[in-house]
N, C-alpha and C positions, 0 to 999 in steps of 0.2 A: 700705713698700718702693713702693707706686703714688704716694705724696706725694712722694717723692724723685725718682722718675722723671718726675712732673709739671714738675720743674724742668730736666730735662736739657737740654742745648744742641741736640740732634736734634728737629726738629719732629715727625718721624714717631714718635719715642719718646713725646714729649708728647702727641700724638694718640692713641695708643694707651692710654696712662695715663689720658686723659681720658675715653674709651670704657669702660674698666674700673671707673674711678670712678663712673661712672654707673649702673653694675650693683652697687653694693655693697649696697644696701638700707638700711632705716632703722636698722639697728645701726652702720652704718659713715657716716651722713650728718652726723654732726657734725663729723667730721675732713674728709670729702670736701667739702661744701659750700663752705667757703672757698676750698679749691683751684680747684674749679671756676668759681667767680665770676671767681677770678684769670684761669684758662685762657680766659675769655669775652673778655679783653682781649690775649689772645696775638696776636703779629705773624703768626702761621700760620694760613691759612684753615681748614686741615683740623682745627685744634687747636680753633678757635672752634667749628666746626661739632659737633664731638662733645661741647664742653664746654655747647652748647645744651639737649641732652637731658638732660645731669646736673643742669644748673641747674634745669630743669623739675621734674625727678623727685625731688631731694632738698633743695633749697632752699625754706624756708617760703614759701607761696604768694605772700603780698604782696611778699616781696623778690624772689621768682623773677620775677614778673611786672614789677616795676621794673627788674630787671636785663636782661631780655629786650627791653624796650622800648628802654632806654638804648643797647643794643648793636645794634639792630635795622638802623640807618643803615650799621653798619660791616661788616656780614655780607655775604657772597657770596650770589648769588641762591639757591643749594640751601640753603645754612644760615639764609636769612629765610624759605623754605617750611617748614623744619623749626620755625624759631621761631614763626611764624604758626600752625601746627598746634598746637604746644604751647599756646601762649596762649589758643587756642580750647579746648584740653583743660582749661586751668585757668581757664575760664570767664572771661576779662579783658577782655570785651567793653567793659564801662563804662570801665575804665581806658585801654583804646584809643581809645573817643570823646574822653577828655579831651586827648589828645595833639594 
């Protein structure tokens, strides 16, 4: 159901789906991670913001770091701060220095 809602036409619905997918935990990570990576590229700022959290939580560390760094310039200031906090939490300092 959440995966279907992540493709909804209404950005508020996609945003809520991204937030809920971010909280599925390890049991749902295999299904949620690809959806959250896609939502990180969404046109709606609030969807991307919520996807940042889910990517950091559920995507394997190396892939999460790469995705957050790649998306960083397209994020709004608040989402950038969240992405920066998540990159620090993921101990991505070496990866950031290479950019």
